[in-house]
N, C-alpha and C positions, 0 to 999 in steps of 0.2 A: 401256747405259742410253739410253732413247729421248730424243730431243731434244724440248724443250717447244715448243709451238705458241703463237702469239700470236693473241689474239682480235681480230677486226676487226669493225667495225660493218657492213661490207658483207656479211658472211655472213648476216645477217638484216636485210633491208632494212626501213627505217622507213617503213611505209605505213599509211594510215588508211582505214577502211571508208567514211568520209564523203567521200573524195576528197582530192586533193592540196591542201595548204595551205601558203602561203609561211611560212617560218620567221621567228620573231620575232628582230630584231637583238639584243635583250637576251639571249635564250636562246642565240643563237650565240656571243655574247661570253662568257657564263658557261660554255658548253661548252668553248670554247677555253681559258679560264683553268683549268678543272678538268682538262682532258686534256693540254694542252701544257705548262703551267707546271711541273707536277711532273717531267716528263721533262727539261725544260730545266734545272731546278735540280739533278736527279740528274746530268746531264752536266757541270754546272759543278763537281761534287765536293762532298764532305762535310767538307772541312777536314782539318787535320793530325791532330786527335784522332780523327776518323772513320776515316782511313786506318790509324791505329795499331790501332783496334779491329778493322778488317777483317783486318789482317795477323795479329793475335792469334787471331781466329776461325779463319782458315785453318790456323794453327799448331796450334790445338786439335783441328781435324778430322784433321790429319795424324798427330798423336801418339796419337790414340784410334782410328785406323783399324784394323779395319773396323767397330768398334762404333758409330762416329759416323754410319755410313750409316743406321742406324735413326732418327736424328734429322734428318739432312740431306735425305733423299729423301722427297718427298711425292707423293701420287697425287691427281689431280683427275678426277672422273667426267666422262662425256661431256656431261652437262647442267649442269656447273659450270664456273666460271672462278675463278682465284686471283689476287688482287691482293696483291703483295709490297711491303711497306714495309721499307726498309733504313735504320735510324737515323731513322725518321720520314718518309722520302722514298720516293716511288713509283719503282720501278726502271724504266729505259728498256725499251720494248717493250710496255708496258701489261699487260693481264691475261694470265696463263699458263694453259695447258691446252687440251684435256684430255690426260691422260697423266701421265708422270713429269717432275719437275723438281727442281732442287737449290737448297737454301737454306743459309744460314750460321746456325749456332746462336747464340743470345744477341743477335744484332743484327738478324735478319730476323723480321718479323711477317707472317704469312699470313692473309688474309681471304678466305674462300670465298663466292662469290656464286652463288646458284641462278638459272639462266636459264629454268626452267620456268614455265609460266603459273600464276599464283596467283589464287585466288578468295577473295572475302570478301563478307559480307553487310553492306549498309548498314542500320544500325538504323532502325526506323520513325521517320519524322520528322513531327511535328505541324506542318502548314503551313496558313496562311490564304490561300486562293486569291484571285484577283482579284475574284470576285463574293462575297467575304466568307463563304466556307464553310470550316469546319475539316475537313481530311482528314489521314489518317495513311498515308504512303507509304513503302515499303521497296524496295530494289533489290539487284541482284547485279552486282559489277564483276569483270571478268577482266583481269588486268594481268601484265606480265612485264618483266624488266630487259633492256634491249638494249645498255647500255653499263656494264659493271661498274665501270670506273674512276670515272666520274661519280657513280654510285650510292654509292660509298664516300666520295668526297671532298666531295660537295655536300649530303648528307642523312644523318642518323643512322640512321633506320629508314624504309626506303622504303615498306614495306607500311602501316605505321601512318600515315605522312604522307599516303599516297594515300587511305587510308580516311577520314581527317579532311577532306581536300579533297573527297572524294566526298559526304560529308554536307552540307557547306556549299554545294556546287554544286547538289545536289538541292533544297535548300531555296530557293536563289535562283531556279532555273529554274521550280519549281512556283509560286512566289509571283507570277509574271507570267502564269499560265495560269488559265483559268476551270475550273469543275468539269466542264463538258461536254468541254472540250479534254483534260483529264487522263484522263477515262474513254475517250475515243475515239481520241486521238492518242498512244498509249503509245510507238509506234515512233519517232515524230518527237521526242518528249521524250528518249528514250534516245539517239538520234543526236546531239541537241544537247548532252546531258550528256557524251557521249563526246568530242565536239570540245573542250569546255571543259576536261575532264580531261587530254586530250592536250596542250593548250597549257600547262597548269599543271605537269604532270609531266615535260615534255620536258627542263628543266634538271636533273632528278634522274636521268636515264638510264632512265626508266620509260616503257613504252608501254602504254596502255590499249587492249586489243583489242576489248572488247565490254562493253556495259552493258545490263542488262535490268531493267525495272520488274516487280517481283514481284506486289505486291498494293496495292490502294487501298481503305482502310477508311474508311467513312463513319460519322458518329454514328448512334445508334439512332433518334433523332427524324427525321433526314434519310432514313434507310432506310424508316421508316414512311410518311413523306410521299411519297417516290418510289413506294412500293408502292401507296399509295392512288391516286396520279395514274395509274399504269399500269392499275390495276383499273378506274378510271372510264373510261379511254380504251377498254379492251377491251369494257366493257359498252355504251358508246356505239356502237362498231362492230358489236356483236352485234345491238343494236336496229335499226340501219340495215339490216343484212343480212336480219333477220327481216321488216321492213317491205317490203323489195324482194321477198322471196319470197312474201309474202301478195299483193302487187300482181300479180305474175306468175300466181299460182294463180287469183286472181279473174278475170283475163283468160281463162285457159284454161277455167274453169268457164262463163263467159259464152259462149265459142265452142261448148262442148259443149251448152249449153242451146239455143242457136240451131239446132244440127244436129238435136236431138231434136224441137224444135218443128216443124221442116219435115216430119218423118216420124213420125207417132204410133206406128207399129209398132216404132220403134227403142226406145221405152221398154219394150215387152214383151220384146224381145231382151235388153235390159239385165237384166230380171228373171231370165230364164233363165240368163244368164251368172253372175249372183249365186248362183243355186241350184247351179250347177256347182261354184263355188268352195266353197260350204258343204259339199256332199257329199264333196268331196275331203278335208276335214279330219276325217272320221269322226265327225260329231256325231250324237247319237241323236234330237235334236229338229230338225225342219226347219220353218221358218216360210214358208209359201207365200203371197205377197201376191195377193189377189183383185182383179182390175181393177174399177174403179167401174162400167164399162159393163155388166158381168155382173149386178151387183146391180140395176141399173135394169131389165134384162130380166125378172128374177125378180118384181119388184113389178108389172109389167104383167101 
C-alpha cells in the first residue's frame, strides 16, 4: 500500500496578479489558529475514552480482515486532498493525498476538498453610480482552494461564501465609480475587485485567481439618450467635413477659372475633352456646344 502524502501550501505558491501584498496580521493569526491548533490538540491526545475507541476500532479491523480493507482504504485523486477528523480532531500532518491512505472505521471522518479552479457567475447587480446613474453589472470569478485544512475549519461552504462576498464587493466598488469609468476602466475595476476578494478570502484558504466584468446594462432611456448624443456628434462632424470639402473645391475651381481666363483656347480644349468622354460612354445623342464667336461671324 502506497504511503500517503501531505499537502503543503508551498506546492502552489500564493501569488496575486495584482502584485505582492503584505498579509494582514488578523488573517495570519486566524490561519495559525486554524492550521496549528488542531494539530496541537491532536498531539495532546483524545483522552481515555478516545483511546479506548481507537483500540476497539483497531480490534474491529483486525477481526474483520481482509473485508475491513474495503472500508479502511480510501483513494484521493490528484486534484483532491482529504482532511481526516478523528473523533472531531484533525489528524497531525494536515491534508492527505493524492493516492491511498488508511482510516479507522466509525471514528474517522474524511472530508474531500477539490483543489481545481472553480468558476461562478456573479448575478447582475443593480448599482447606483457616483453620478446617480442606475446600471446593472455582472461578473465572473475564478477561485481555488489553496489550503484544505483552513477551508474546512474556518468556513462551511467556501464557494457560496466567496460568491456572496463577490456580490457585495462588486456593489461597493461600482458605487464609487462614475458611468464613464465603469464603461472605460473595466480591467482596473476587475483588478481592484480581485484584490479585495483576495484579502477577504485569505482566512478561508481560498485564492481568487481572476475576476472579469461580463456586461454593463444601461436603462433604455439612458441608451436612447446616449444614442441621440452620439448621432448628433456624428452629424456635426459630417457637416464640418462637408464644409471643409466645399471650401477646398471652391478654391480649386477658382484656380481653374484663372487658368482658363489666361488662355481662351483652353475652354475649346475642354469642350473637346468633354466630347471624348461622352463618346466613350456609347451614347446615341451628342450635344456639341457651338462657340459664341462663331455665331457672331454668321450674323455679319
